[in-house]
C-alpha positions in Angstrom: 51.8 -38.7 118.2 53.0 -36.6 115.3 53.3 -32.9 115.6 51.8 -30.8 112.7 53.7 -27.8 111.3 51.8 -24.5 111.0 51.0 -23.1 107.4 51.4 -26.4 105.6 48.8 -28.0 103.3 48.4 -31.4 101.9 48.9 -32.3 98.2 45.3 -33.4 98.0 44.0 -30.1 99.3 46.2 -28.2 96.9 44.9 -30.2 93.9 41.3 -29.7 95.0 41.8 -26.0 95.6 43.2 -25.6 92.1 40.3 -27.4 90.5 37.8 -25.2 92.4 39.6 -22.1 91.3 39.5 -23.3 87.6 35.9 -24.2 87.9 35.0 -20.8 89.5 37.1 -19.1 86.8 35.3 -20.9 84.0 31.9 -20.1 85.5 33.0 -16.5 85.8 34.1 -16.4 82.1 30.9 -18.1 81.1 28.8 -15.5 82.8 30.9 -12.7 81.4 30.5 -14.2 77.9 26.8 -14.4 78.3 26.5 -10.9 79.5 28.9 -9.7 76.8 26.6 -11.2 74.1 23.6 -9.4 75.6 25.5 -6.1 75.9 26.9 -6.3 72.3 23.4 -7.0 71.0 22.0 -4.0 73.0 24.7 -1.7 71.7 24.3 -2.9 68.1 20.5 -2.6 68.1 20.9 0.9 69.7 23.3 1.8 66.9 20.8 0.7 64.2 18.0 2.4 66.1 20.0 5.6 66.0 20.3 5.3 62.3 16.6 4.7 61.9 16.0 8.0 63.7 17.5 9.7 60.5 14.3 9.1 58.5 13.2 11.5 55.8 11.2 13.9 57.9 9.6 15.7 54.9 8.3 12.5 53.5 6.6 11.7 56.8 5.2 15.2 57.3 3.7 15.3 53.8 2.7 11.6 53.2 3.1 9.7 56.4 5.7 7.3 55.0 8.7 6.2 57.0 11.8 5.7 54.8 15.6 6.4 55.1 17.6 8.0 52.4 20.6 6.1 50.9 22.5 9.3 50.6 22.7 9.6 54.4 23.9 6.0 54.9 27.6 6.9 55.1 27.1 9.5 57.8 28.1 8.5 61.3 24.8 8.4 63.0 25.6 5.4 65.4 26.3 7.7 68.3 25.6 6.1 71.7 25.3 2.8 69.9 29.0 2.3 69.7 30.6 -0.2 72.2 33.6 1.3 74.0 36.9 -0.4 73.0 37.9 -3.2 75.3 34.7 -3.1 77.3 34.3 -6.4 79.2 37.4 -7.7 77.3 35.4 -7.9 74.1 36.6 -6.9 70.6 33.9 -5.9 68.1 34.4 -5.8 64.4 31.4 -4.2 62.7 30.5 -4.9 59.1 29.0 -2.5 56.6 25.5 -1.3 57.3 23.4 -2.6 54.4 20.0 -1.1 53.3 17.1 -3.5 52.4 13.4 -3.2 51.4 13.6 -0.4 48.9 10.6 1.7 48.0 9.7 -0.1 44.8 10.2 -3.6 46.0 7.1 -5.8 46.3 4.7 -4.7 49.1 7.0 -2.0 50.6 5.2 1.2 49.5 1.7 -0.4 49.7 2.6 -2.0 53.0 3.4 1.3 54.6 0.1 2.7 53.2 -1.8 -0.2 54.8 0.0 0.2 58.1 -0.7 3.9 58.3 -4.3 3.6 57.3 -4.9 1.0 60.1 -4.4 3.8 62.6 -5.5 6.8 60.7 -8.7 8.5 61.8 -10.9 7.8 58.7 -14.1 5.9 59.7 -16.3 8.8 58.7 -14.6 9.3 55.4 -14.8 5.6 54.6 -18.5 5.7 55.3 -19.0 8.7 52.9 -16.9 7.1 50.2 -18.7 3.8 50.5 -22.0 5.4 50.3 -20.9 7.4 47.2 -19.6 4.3 45.4 -22.8 2.4 46.2 -25.0 5.3 45.0 -23.1 5.6 41.7 -23.3 1.9 41.2 -27.1 1.9 41.8 -27.5 4.8 39.3 -25.6 3.0 36.6 -27.2 -0.4 37.1 -30.6 -0.9 35.5 -33.3 -2.9 37.2 -34.3 -6.4 36.1 -37.0 -5.2 33.7 -34.8 -2.6 32.1 -32.0 -5.0 31.5 -34.4 -7.5 29.9 -35.8 -4.8 27.6 -32.4 -3.6 26.5 -31.3 -7.1 25.8 -34.5 -7.8 23.9 -34.1 -4.7 21.7 -30.5 -5.5 20.9 -31.5 -9.0 19.8 -34.5 -7.7 17.8 -32.2 -5.3 15.9 -29.9 -8.2 15.1 -32.9 -10.2 13.9 -34.1 -7.3 11.7 -30.7 -7.0 10.2 -30.7 -10.7 9.3 -34.2 -10.2 7.8 -33.1 -7.2 5.7 -30.3 -9.3 4.3 -32.9 -11.9 3.1 -35.3 -9.4 1.7 -32.6 -7.5 -0.1 -31.1 -10.7 -1.6 -34.5 -11.8 -2.9 -35.2 -8.3 -4.3 -31.8 -8.5 -6.1 -33.0 -11.8 -7.6 -36.2 -10.1 -8.7 -34.4 -7.3 -10.3 -31.9 -9.7 -12.0 -34.8 -11.8 -13.4 -36.9 -8.9 -14.5 -33.9 -7.3 -16.3 -33.2 -10.7 -18.0 -36.8 -10.9 -19.3 -37.0 -7.3 -20.4 -33.5 -7.2 -22.1 -33.9 -10.4 -24.1 -36.2 -11.2 -27.0 -36.7 -15.0 -27.0 -37.2 -16.7 -30.4 -39.1 -20.0 -30.4 -37.5 -20.7 -33.8 -33.9 -20.5 -32.3 -34.5 -23.6 -30.2 -30.9 -24.3 -29.1 -29.8 -20.7 -28.7 -32.8 -19.6 -26.7 -32.7 -22.7 -24.4 -29.0 -22.2 -23.8 -29.5 -18.6 -22.8 -32.3 -19.4 -20.5 -30.4 -22.4 -19.0 -27.5 -20.1 -18.0 -29.8 -17.7 -16.3 -31.7 -20.4 -14.5 -28.4 -21.9 -13.1 -27.4 -18.4 -11.8 -30.9 -18.0 -10.1 -30.7 -21.4 -8.5 -27.2 -20.6 -7.1 -28.6 -17.3 -5.6 -31.6 -19.2 -4.3 -29.4 -21.6 -2.2 -27.6 -18.6 -0.6 -30.9 -16.9 0.2 -32.3 -20.1 1.7 -29.3 -20.2 4.1 -29.9 -16.6 5.1 -33.5 -17.5 5.8 -32.4 -20.2 8.1 -30.1 -17.8 10.0 -33.0 -15.3 10.2 -35.3 -17.9 11.7 -32.7 -18.7 14.4 -32.3 -15.1 15.3 -36.1 -14.6 15.4 -36.5 -17.5 17.8 -34.0 -15.8 20.2 -35.9 -12.5 19.8 -39.3 -14.2 20.5 -38.0 -15.8 23.6 -36.5 -12.5 25.0 -39.8 -10.7 24.1 -41.8 -13.2 26.2 -39.2 -12.9 29.0 -39.5 -9.1 29.0 -43.3 -9.1 28.9 -43.3 -11.5 31.8 -41.3 -9.1 33.9 -42.7 -5.7 32.8 -45.7 -4.5 30.9 -44.8 -3.6 27.4 -45.3 0.1 26.7 -46.6 1.9 23.6 -43.4 2.3 21.6 -42.2 -1.3 22.4 -45.6 -2.7 21.1 -45.2 -0.6 17.9 -41.7 -1.9 17.3 -42.9 -5.5 17.9 -45.6 -5.0 15.3 -43.0 -3.8 12.8 -41.0 -7.0 13.5 -44.1 -9.1 12.8 -44.5 -7.3 9.5 -40.9 -7.9 8.6 -41.3 -11.6 9.4 -44.4 -11.9 7.2 -42.3 -10.4 4.3 -39.5 -12.9 5.0 -42.0 -15.8 4.9 -43.5 -14.5 1.7 -40.0 -14.4 0.1 -39.2 -17.9 1.5 -42.4 -19.3 0.0 -41.6 -17.6 -3.4 -38.1 -19.1 -3.4 -39.5 -22.6 -2.8 -42.1 -22.3 -5.6 -39.6 -20.8 -8.0 -36.9 -23.3 -7.2 -39.3 -26.1 -8.3 -40.0 -24.2 -11.6 -36.3 -23.4 -12.2 -35.3 -27.0 -11.8 -38.1 -28.0 -14.2 -36.9 -25.4 -16.7 -33.3 -26.7 -16.3 -34.5 -30.2 -17.1 -36.4 -28.9 -20.1 -33.4 -27.0 -21.5 -31.4 -30.2 -21.2 -34.0 -32.2 -23.1 -33.6 -32.0 -26.9 -37.2 -32.9 -27.5 -38.6 -30.0 -25.6 -39.3 -26.9 -27.7 -38.0 -23.4 -26.8 -41.6 -22.2 -26.8 -42.4 -24.4 -23.8 -39.3 -23.2 -21.9 -40.1 -19.5 -22.7 -43.7 -19.9 -21.3 -42.4 -21.4 -18.1 -39.6 -18.9 -17.5 -42.1 -16.0 -17.8 -44.1 -17.5 -14.9 -41.1 -17.0 -12.5 -41.5 -13.9 -10.3 -40.0 -12.8 -6.9 -41.5 -10.3 -4.4 -39.6 -7.0 -4.2 -39.2 -6.0 -0.6 -35.8 -4.2 -0.7 -35.2 -2.6 2.7 -33.5 0.8 2.8 -33.4 3.5 5.4 -37.0 4.6 4.5 -35.8 8.2 4.4 -33.3 10.3 2.6 -29.9 10.0 4.1 -29.3 8.8 7.6 -32.4 8.9 9.9 -30.0 9.4 12.9 -28.3 12.3 11.4 -30.3 15.0 13.1 -29.5 13.8 16.6 -25.9 12.9 15.7 -25.4 16.5 14.5 -27.0 17.8 17.7 -24.7 15.7 19.8 -21.6 16.8 17.8 -22.6 20.5 18.1 -23.2 20.1 21.8 -19.6 18.8 22.4 -17.8 20.7 19.6 -16.4 23.3 22.0 -14.9 20.7 24.4 -16.2 19.6 27.8 -14.3 22.2 29.8 -15.9 25.2 28.0 -19.3 23.7 28.7 -19.0 22.9 32.4 -16.3 25.1 34.1 -17.4 28.4 35.7 -17.1 31.4 33.4 -13.7 33.0 33.5 -12.0 30.0 35.2 -8.4 29.6 34.1 -7.2 26.0 33.8 -3.8 25.4 35.4 -0.9 25.2 32.9 1.4 23.1 35.1 3.1 20.1 33.7 4.8 17.2 35.4 8.2 15.9 34.3 8.3 12.5 32.6 9.1 9.6 34.9 12.8 9.2 35.4 14.0 6.4 37.6 10.5 5.3 38.4 9.8 1.8 37.0 7.1 1.2 34.4 5.5 -1.4 36.6 6.0 -3.0 40.0 4.3 -5.8 41.8 2.3 -5.4 45.0 1.0 -7.9 47.5 -1.7 -5.4 48.7 -5.0 -5.5 46.8 -6.6 -2.5 45.2 -8.5 -1.8 48.4 -10.7 1.0 49.6 -8.1 2.0 52.2 -5.4 2.5 49.5 -7.7 4.8 47.5 -8.7 6.7 50.7 -5.0 7.2 51.5 -4.4 8.8 48.0 -7.6 10.9 48.4 -6.4 12.3 51.7 -2.8 13.1 50.6 -3.4 14.6 47.1 -5.4 17.6 45.9 -7.9 18.1 43.0 -9.9 20.7 41.1 -12.1 21.5 44.1 -9.5 21.1 46.9 -6.0 22.1 45.9 -2.9 21.1 47.9 -1.8 23.9 50.3 2.0 23.2 49.8 3.8 23.7 46.5 2.9 20.9 44.1 4.0 19.8 40.7 0.3 19.7 39.5 -2.8 21.4 40.8 -5.1 18.5 39.8 -3.4 15.7 41.5 -6.2 13.1 41.8 -7.1 13.8 38.2 -3.5 12.9 37.3 -3.8 9.6 39.2 -6.9 8.8 37.2 -5.7 9.9 33.7 -1.9 9.9 33.9 -1.4 12.8 31.4 1.6 15.2 31.7 -0.4 18.4 31.9 -3.0 19.7 34.3 -5.3 20.7 31.4 -5.2 17.2 29.9 -5.9 15.5 33.2 -8.8 17.8 34.0 -10.3 17.4 30.5 -9.8 13.6 30.7 -11.5 13.3 34.1 -14.4 15.4 33.0 -14.8 13.3 29.9 -14.9 10.2 32.1 -17.5 11.8 34.4 -19.5 12.8 31.3 -19.6 9.2 30.3 -20.6 8.1 33.9 -23.4 10.7 34.1 -24.5 10.0 30.5 -24.9 6.3 31.4 -26.8 7.1 34.6 -29.1 9.5 32.8 -29.8 7.0 30.1 -31.0 4.6 32.8 -33.2 7.4 34.1 -34.7 8.0 30.7 -35.2 4.3 30.1 -37.0 4.1 33.4 -39.2 7.1 32.7 -42.3 6.0 30.7 -43.1 9.5 29.5 -39.6 10.3 28.1 -39.2 6.8 26.7 -42.6 7.0 24.9 -41.6 10.4 23.5 -38.3 9.0 22.2 -40.2 6.1 20.6 -42.6 8.4 18.8 -39.7 10.6 17.5 -37.9 7.5 16.3 -41.0 6.1 14.6 -41.5 9.4 12.8 -37.8 9.5 11.7 -37.3 5.8 10.7 -40.7 4.1 10.8 -41.3 4.7 7.1 -38.6 2.1 6.4 -40.7 -0.6 8.0 -37.5 -1.9 9.6 -37.4 -2.2 13.4 -33.6 -2.1 13.4 -33.6 1.4 11.9 -36.2 2.6 14.5 -34.1 1.1 17.3 -31.0 2.9 16.0 -32.8 6.3 15.8 -34.3 5.8 19.2 -30.8 5.1 20.7 -29.4 8.2 19.0 -32.3 10.3 20.6 -31.8 8.9 24.1 -28.0 9.3 23.9 -28.4 13.0 22.9 -30.8 13.6 25.7 -28.7 11.8 28.3 -25.5 13.6 27.2 -27.3 17.0 27.4 -28.5 16.2 30.9 -24.9 15.0 31.8 -23.4 18.4 30.8 -25.9 20.1 33.2 -24.8 17.6 35.9 -21.1 18.4 35.4 -21.8 22.1 35.6 -23.3 21.6 39.1 -20.4 19.4 40.2 -17.8 21.9 39.1 -19.7 24.6 41.0 -19.4 22.6 44.2 -22.9 21.2 44.1 -24.0 17.6 44.3 -25.7 15.3 41.8 -27.6 12.3 43.0 -26.2 13.0 46.4 -22.5 13.0 45.4 -20.0 15.8 45.1 -17.2 16.2 42.5 -14.7 14.8 45.0 -16.9 11.8 45.7 -17.2 11.0 42.0 -13.4 11.3 41.8 -13.2 8.8 44.7 -15.3 6.3 42.9 -13.1 6.6 39.8 -10.0 6.2 41.9 -11.4 3.0 43.5 -12.1 1.6 40.0 -8.6 2.5 38.7 -6.0 -0.2 38.3 -4.1 -0.3 41.6 -0.6 -0.6 40.1 -1.1 2.3 37.7 -2.4 4.8 40.3 0.3 3.8 42.8 3.0 4.3 40.3 1.5 7.7 39.4 1.2 8.7 43.0 4.9 7.8 43.6 5.9 9.9 40.6 3.8 12.9 41.8 5.1 12.4 45.4 8.8 12.5 44.2 8.3 15.6 42.0 6.5 17.4 44.9 9.3 16.7 47.4 11.9 17.8 44.8 10.2 21.1 44.3 9.5 21.6 48.1 12.7 20.5 49.8 15.5 18.8 47.8 16.1 18.7 44.1 18.2 15.6 44.5 15.4 13.6 46.2 14.7 10.2 44.7 12.2 7.5 45.9 14.5 4.9 44.3 17.1 5.6 47.0 14.7 5.1 49.9 14.6 2.0 52.1 12.9 0.8 55.3 15.3 -1.8 56.7 19.0 -1.9 57.6 21.2 -4.8 58.7 24.8 -5.4 59.4 27.0 -8.4 60.3 29.1 -8.0 63.4 32.1 -10.3 64.4 32.6 -10.5 68.2 35.6 -11.9 70.0 35.3 -12.5 73.7 38.7 -12.7 75.4 38.8 -15.3 78.1 40.9 -15.3 81.3 40.5 -18.9 82.2 39.3 -20.3 78.8 40.2 -19.7 75.2 39.0 -16.7 73.3 35.7 -17.3 71.6 34.4 -15.7 68.4 31.1 -15.6 66.7 29.3 -13.6 63.9 25.7 -12.2 64.2 23.5 -10.3 61.8 21.5 -7.5 63.4 18.5 -5.9 61.6 16.1 -3.1 62.3 13.2 -1.8 60.2 10.2 0.5 60.4 
C-alpha cells in the first residue's frame, strides 16, 4: 500500500482545473461584453436625448413644433450621457453628431403638424369649420333646375350668335346684289359685255351662297342642342315668364334663318341658270337681264337693336360701384389699414414636396396659430393680417387684405347670383329690364347678355353689403369673416400656403427672439456612429461600430 503525500495533485486534475478556469473566464468576459454593449447603448442614447432636450423653445411655445437648431450642434450638451473612461474595461470612440430630417425635407414640417393636431383639442373647431365649408358650398351650388336653366341659356345664346351670322351674311348678299343692280345700266345691245359683267357678279354670289349654306348647317346643329336642353329644363322646372319670352324670340330668329335658307336655295338655282345662259352664245343679254332682276334676298341684318351697347347702363353702374376700391366700401369708417410689409423670402425654397395631403387638419393648424383682420396675434408679428397673407401671398398687409376681400366679394357675388336666379320675382324683374333694353333687336343673345349684366350688378351690390357685415363682425348666411377665411384656406393649394406659413413663422421668430433664426437650419433627428472596443481578460479584444439615432 502506497502512502500519499499531502498537498500534491495529479496532472489530470491540474489540466481539468485549468480548463475550468478558462471556461469560467470566457463566460465572465462574455457576460461583461454583453452588459458592456447594453451600458454603452444606454449612455449613447442618453447622450442623444440630452441633445434633444436643447430644442428651440420659442418655436414650440409659439407654433408647437419640435426642432433643434444647427447653431447649437457644437455645444457640449451630452452631459450625463458620457461614458466614464475605462468603465468596464471599454474604450469608446464617438463619431460626429450628424443632423437629419431638416425642416424643408419631404414630410418633416407637415408631419409635425399632423402629429400635433392628432392630440390638439380641436373637435369643436373642426365641427364649426366643416359646417362653414358645407354652408358655403351649398350657397354657391345651384339646384338641378337652376343648373339646367343656366346651361340652356348659354347654349341658346350660342345658337342665336350662329343665327345672327347667317342672317348678316345673307343681308350682305342682298346689299351686294341691290348695289350691283342699281349701280349698273344693262344694255341688251351690248350682248357680250353685259353678259360678262353679270357672269362675274353671279359667280361671286354663288361663292357667298356656299359659305352661307355652311353657316346654316352650323346653326341647325346648335339649334338642335338648344332644343334638347330646353326640353330638359322644362321637364325639371316650370318655365317662367322671361324664359318663355326669350324662347319665343328664338323661334322668331329660326323662322328668319329658314326664310333666308329657302331664299338661298331658290336663288342658287336661278344663279346657276344665269351662269349657263351667260356661257351660251345663242342666249341674248335681254333674257339674262330679265332673270338677274328676279333675284332677291331677305334683309334681316341683326344688330344690337339699340344705340350703342345695351349692357352699358349696368356695366357703368358696376364700374362706379367698385371705382373706389373694395376696402373703402366695406371697412368701418375711420379704420386704418396696417402698413406692415414682410421681407422677401430668403433661404426659403420656392417649392417643396409633402407627403401630407391638403387636409382639414393642416388648415385648422394654420387657423389656430396665425392671426387675421378680426383676430390679431397677441405677440409681435411681421404682418397683422396673417391668414390673408397665407391666402394671397402679397408682401404688404394692405395688398393681402384687399386681395382677400376681392376674393370674398367674388364668393358672395356668386352666392347672391344663385339667390337671384332662384327668386322668381327678381328673376322676372331682370328679364323685363333686359327685354326693354335689348328686346328691340329681336336677338335672344343680346337679351341674355343684358340680363346677365343686370343680375351681376345686383349680385355684386348685395355682396358689398354682405362684406360690410362681415368686416363689422357680423355673420352672413351663418358664417363669420373668420369662417369664410377658413373655407378659402381649405381651398388654397397646400404647398403654397405651407411655404407662406413657414416664411411668416421665420420672420415672426426673428422679430420676437433672434434675428439670426432660420428654419433652414432646423432639424428633428440626430445620429452618430460610435466605435466600441471591449478589452478582454481571457479572450482577445473585440471591436464593433454602431449607429445611434434619436428624433422627435
